[in-house]
N, C-alpha and C positions, 0 to 999 in steps of 0.2 A: 504493500500500500504506500509505504514511504517513497519507494522508487517511482511509483506511478505519479504520486503527487509532485515529486521533484521534476519528473519529465514534463508534467502539465505546466508547472511554474516556469520551466525553461522555455516551453513552447509559447506561453503567454508573453514572456519577456521578449522572446524572439520576434513575435508579431509586433509588439509595441516599439521595439528598437530598430525596426526596419527603416533604413535611411533612403534618401533619394539623391540622384545626381544633381547637385546644386551647381550654379555657375562657378562659384569659388573652387569647388572640388574639381570640376571639369578643367578649369583654367590651370590650376596647379598641376594636375596630371599632364596636360598637354605641354606646359612650359618645361616641366622637369624632364619629360620623356623626349621632347624635341631638342632641348638644350643639351641632353646627356646621352640617352640611349640611341638617338638618331645617329650620333657620331661614331658609336661603336660599329653599327652596321655600315656606315659610309666608309670607314677606314678599313674594314674587312675586305671590301670590294674595290676600293678606289685605285689600287695599283695594278689591277689585272689588265685593263685595256691599254694604258699607256706604257706597259712594261718594255716593249721594244725601244721606244723613244727614250725612256729613262736609262736603259742599258747602253744605248748609244751615247747618252750624255756622260755616263760613268766612264766609258771608253775614251771619249773625246777629252774629258777633263784630265784623265791620266796621261793621255798623249801630250797635251799641252804642258803638263808639269814635267814629264820625264823625257819627252822626245821619242818615246817608243810606245807602240800599242800594248794594251793590256792583254795578257794571255788568258785563254778561255777559262782555265781553272780558277784564276783569281777573280775573274768576272762572275763566275758561278758562285764563288764564295761570297762576294759582296752582295749579289742579288739574294742569296739564301739568308744573309744577315738582315737585309731590308725586309724580307717577308717574315722571318722568325722573331725579329725584335718586338713586333706587335704583341703576340701572345706571351712572350717572356715578360714584357712590361706589364701585361695584364695580370700575370701572377704576382708581381711585386705590388701592383696596385691593390690587389685583393688583401695583401698582408697589411695594408694601411687602413683597411676598413674599420677594424676593431678600435684602434686608438683614436681615429679621427671622428667617428660617429659618436663616441662616448664623450669626447672633449669639446668638439665643435658643434655637435648636433647633426641631424640629418640634413637640414637645409643649409647649415653653415658649411658642411662638407662639400655639398654640390657647388656652392658658390666659390669656395677655395679651389675646387677641382678645375673650374673653368680656366684658371691661370695656366694650368698644364696645356690645355687645348689651344689657347690663344698663342702662347709662346711657340708651341710646335707648329702651328699654322703659319706663323711669321717666318720661322726657319725654313719650312718646306717651300713656301711661296717665293722666297728670295734665293733659294739654293742655286738656281741656274744663273741668276745675276751675279751671285758671289762665287760661282764656279767651285762649289764644294758639294760633293756627293755624301761626305761624312755627315753633313747637316741633316740630310734625309734619313740616314740610318739612325742617328741620335733622336730625331723627331719621331720616328716610328716607335722607338722605345718609350718616349715621353707620352705619345698618344696611347700606347698600351697601358701605361700607369693610369692615365685618364679613364680609359675604357674599363680597366679592372675595378676602379672605384665606382664608376657610374653604373656598371652592370649589377652591382650589389646594393648600392645605396638607394637608387631610384625605386626598385621593388620594395625595399624596406620602408622607405619614406611614404610611398603611396599606400602600402598595406596597413601602416599604422594610422593613416589619416582617414581611411575609408570605413563606412559602416559595414557590418559583417555581410549583408546581402549584396554588396557591390565589391567586396574585397577581391574576388577572383577576377572580375572584369577589369578593375583598375590595375590589378597585378599583372595582367597580360598586356596592358597598354605599352609598357617599356619594350616588350618583345615585338609588338606591332611596329613601333618606331624604329627598331633595329632593322626589320625587314624593309621598311620604307627607306631607311638610309642606304641599304644595299641596292635597292631599285634605283634611287636617285643617282647613286654613284655609277650604276650601269648605264643609265640614260645619258648623264653628262659625259661619260667616258666613251660614247660613240665617236667614231672617227670624224664624223661631220660636225661634232660639237666641240668637246675639249680633249678628246682622246687622240691628240695629234702632236706634232713636234713643237708647235707654238703654245698649245693650250695646257699641257700637262702640269706646269708649275701652278697655274690658276686653279686647276682641278684639285691639286693637293692643298692649296692654301684656303680654299672655300670652307674647310672644316672649322675655321675659327668663328664664322658668322653665327651659327646657332648658339655657341658659348657666349658670345657678346650679347645676344638677345636675352639669354637666361640670366646673365650677370646684371642686366638692367631691369629685368621684370620680376624675378623670383623674390627679391627682398621685400616686395609689397604683399607677400602671402605668408600665412602663419607657419610656424615650426610644427613638427609632429606633436599633437597633444599628449601622446603617451610618453614621449621623451620629456616634455615639460613637467608632467605630473609625477611619473614614476622615477625619473632620474634626477630631475631638478627640484622636485617637491614644490612646484609652484602651481597651486590649484587655480588661482585667479587667471593666469595666462593660459593654462590648459583649457579652462572653461570658455574663455574668450575665443580661443582658436577653434574649439568645437562648435561654438555658436555660429561663428562665421562660416565654417565648412558645412554645417548642417542647415543653415538658413533659418534657425529657430532658437528660442531662448531656453527651451526645456531640454537639457542634455544630462539630467541627473542619472538616468539609467546607465549611460556610458561611463560617467564619472564613477558610479558605484562599481561597475564591472572592472574598471581599471584598479580601484582600490582592492577589490577581491583578488585580482592578479598580484598586486603589490604585497598584500598580506600573506599570500601563499608562498611567496618566494623571498620574503625579507630575511629569512634565516640563512639562505645560501649566499646572499649578496650578489655582486656583479660577477658573472662567469668570465674567466680568462679562457683561452683556447685549451690550455692544459687541463684546467678543472672541468671544462666541457667534455673533454675526451675521457676523463676518468670518473665522471659522475654517473652512477648507475641509473638514476632517474631519467636521464636523457639518452640512454644507450641506443634504443631503437630509432629515435628521431635522428641521431647522428649517423647511424648506419644507413638509414633511409635516404638522407640527402646526399651522402657519398655515392650510393648506388645510382640514384637518379641523375646526379651530375655527371658521373662517369658514363652512364648509359646514353645521356644526351649527346656527349661529344664523341664517344667511341662507337656510336651507332653508324658511322660512315657518311655523315652529311657532307663533309668536305670531299670525300672520295666520289660521291655521286656528282657533285658539281664539277670535279676534275674530269670525270668521264663524260659529262654531258655533251661537250663540244664534239668529241669524236663519235659519240652515239648519233648525234644529229647529222654529222657528216656522212656516216655510213648509211643513213636513211635517205641520202640524196640531197640534203640541204647544202646549198652552195656556200663556200667559205666566206664570201662577202656578206652573206645573210645570217651567219651563225650568231653574230653580235645581237641581232634583233630577236632571235629565238631565245638567247640567254636573258634578254630583257623581259620577254614574255614569261619565262620561268620565274623571274623575280616578281613579276606582277601576280602570278598565281600564289606565290609565297605570301605576299601582302594580303590578298583577298581571303585566303584561308586563315591567316592569323586574325584578321578582322572578324571572321566568322566565329573564331574561338572566343573573342571578347564577348560576343552576344549569347553564346550557348553554354559558357562555363558555369553560369549560375543556375541554369535549368538542368543540365545533364550532370554537373558535378565534376570534381577534379579526377577522380579514379577512372571514370568512363573515358575521358579525353586522353589520359595517360595510357590506359590499356589499348584503346583504339589506335592511338598514334604509334606506339611501339610495335603493335602487332601488324599494322599496315606497313611500317618500315621493314619489319621482319619478312613478310610475304613478298614485298617488292624486291628486296635483296636476293631472296631465293630464286624468284622467277627471272630477275635480271641476270643472274649467273648463268642460267640455262639459255636465255636469249642471246647473250654475248658470245657464248660458245657455239651457238648454232647459226648465227646471222650470216656467216659466209656460205653456208650450204642451203639454208631456208630463207628465201627472199623476204618474207613478211616478218621475220624475227626482229629486224631492225625497228619496225613500227611498235612491236611489243616492248622493245627496250625503251622507246620514248614514253610509252604508257607507264612503264615501271618507274621511270625517273619522275614523271608527274605525280604518280600515286605516292611515291616516297616523299616528295616535297610536301604534299598534302598532309601525310601522316605526321611528319616532323612539325609542320606549322600548327596543327591543331592541338598537339599534345606534348611531344618530346621536347620541343624548344621552349614554349612559354610557361608550362605548368610547374616544372621543378622549382623555379624561383618563387612562385606563389606559395608552394608548400613549405619552403624555408621560413617565410614570414609567418605562416599559420601554425607550424608544428613547434615553434619555440616561443617562450614568453619574453618579456622585455629584457630581463637580466641576462638571458643566454642568446638572444637574437643576433647581436653584433658579432659574437664569437662564431655562431653558426654560419652567418653569411661569409665570414672570413674563411672558414673551412670549406664551405660549399663553393665559394668563388675560386679559391686556390685549386681545388680539384677540377673545376670547370676549365681553368686556364692551363693547368698542367696537362690535362687530357687533350685539350686543343693543340698544345705545343707538341705533345707526343705523336698525335695523328699526323701532323705536318711533317714531323721528322721521320716517322717510320713508314708512312704510306707508299712513298716512291719505291722503297726497297721491297715492300709487300707486293706492289704492282709488278715490279720487275721479276720477282720470283714466282708469284702465284697467278699473275694475270687476272682474268675475270673471277677466278676462284677466291680472290680477296673478299668478295662480297659475302661469301659463306661465313667468314669470321664475323662480319658486321651483323649478319642474320642471327648468328648464335648469341651475340651480345644483346641485340634487341629482344630476343626471346627470353633470355635470362632476366633482363630488366623487367619485362612484362610479368613474368612469373613472380618475381619478388614483390612487385606492386600489388598483384592479385592477392597474395597471401599475407602481406605485412602492412601495407600503407592504408590507413583508414580514409573514409570520406570526410572532408572538412567543410563542405559547403554549408554556409549559413549557421556555423557554430561559433561561439565565442572562443577566444584563445584559451580560457579556463576549461571549457567543455572539451576542447581538443586535448588539452593537457591531461584531463581525467581519463580519456580514452587510452592515451599512450601510457599513463601510469599503470594501468592494468596489465598492459603488455610488458612493461618493465618490472612488474611485480613490486611496486612501491606504493606507499600511501601518501596522499597529498594533505599537508597540514593547512587547515583553514581556520581562522579565528571567527567562528560563526556568531559569537556574542557581539563582536564589534559590528558585524554586518547587520545584525538585528537592530543594534543601536542606531545605525544609519537611518533606518526607516522610522524609528520612534523619536529620536532626539533632533530638534531643529538645530541647525548649525553643527551637527555631528560630523559632517564632512570636513568643515574647516578645522575642527579640533583634531581629526585624524590626520589631516594633511601635516599639521605641525608635528604630531607624533611620528608619522611616517618619515618626514624629512630628517628628523633627528636620528633615525635608524640608518640613513644612507651614509 
């Protein structure tokens, strides 16, 4: 009976706490995602089209300096550094997440992070004029640090600001802008626009514009209310931030829920990465984000894009038209991620994760068969194209966007920064590893490389099916209780104080002072 009553109370509270997408929340989501996440996607893709012209610049600069042409081995090394510095910087950026979000806040971290992007954009945009290819390599590393911070802080920031019934949708908006960034870089990188010998420095330098816009506009929006209340102990600012984000004055339910969260975790204090890794009460949450992040990057998405050009060529697409086909694949990626924004709250996180990874798994299996038979069976090349499109759809609806949403939802305020640092580091290290290893895999295994990706997708889907709970429309505390059962630990809650909240006027302010003194 007690359990049913608790469930009924939770359901009633859920109905009452449902929020709407206000103008303030929509604007802060768009500004933070455009100013930060967009550039992650843009810089993933921006050097693909102008690569031959950039390599010519490297060679010409070396020739002007030394009087002799660059040998091919050294040129390959320099270009490999140009490509790999971005994910390597991303890893180091992820390591900065924990100290920066705790000391500077979520909004403060995003604003400071813009300085990395603007400085890198200036260096890249003027590199040809200054005749220095080293500036491009250093800038790629700086942009990686920027992307490593942005890819973790934006989902955390938006997840903490959103009402629970919109948390999944706003959590996917950063990934949507990553795909938009990839698409914009592909379009601007067309030979007829900026992907040519005169335009490539401008193409690289444009990355500073979104940062400049964010730097000028984000200060006018509130900081994360959870950060203000649970980490700074400032109820008044947290209440004002919530009222502005929700578009109403009555935010007591959400303030109460935050205090519930604060009371349950005040004994543990703020988690470091080491304490997160050794704390039994968060064991399955930690394993889950590591598995999902590894699955996201090791599922072969980079390999599929790598193979895409030759797959289209074998299907009879002319070399001059392949750029436009690549843009169309980028557009499909954007459309399907946009679809995920609208369906994640109705279908839930588990369904999208399972559907995404299983679709990627099936696509990789059939793609292996199609690539092996396309020289003997004429229509197999068209099946290969279908597999590439289905794979992109699978990754866009589940494998790419949802893991970052899950990090926000599976951890409470005290452990979330450390969790994002771990998840982000795994994300970028896996990205770097695939870039390093795939060319060797492709040389040794050929199309059979995709069977390895198929197995990784299947293993990730099985783990999600058996271990990862549905978090749709649940408070952070309700999710924490579900995971506590799996971790076989009990959650300590001060129920008397929570009852006092309802009975005593001004109880919230008194508990704020008490809670602040605990921090």
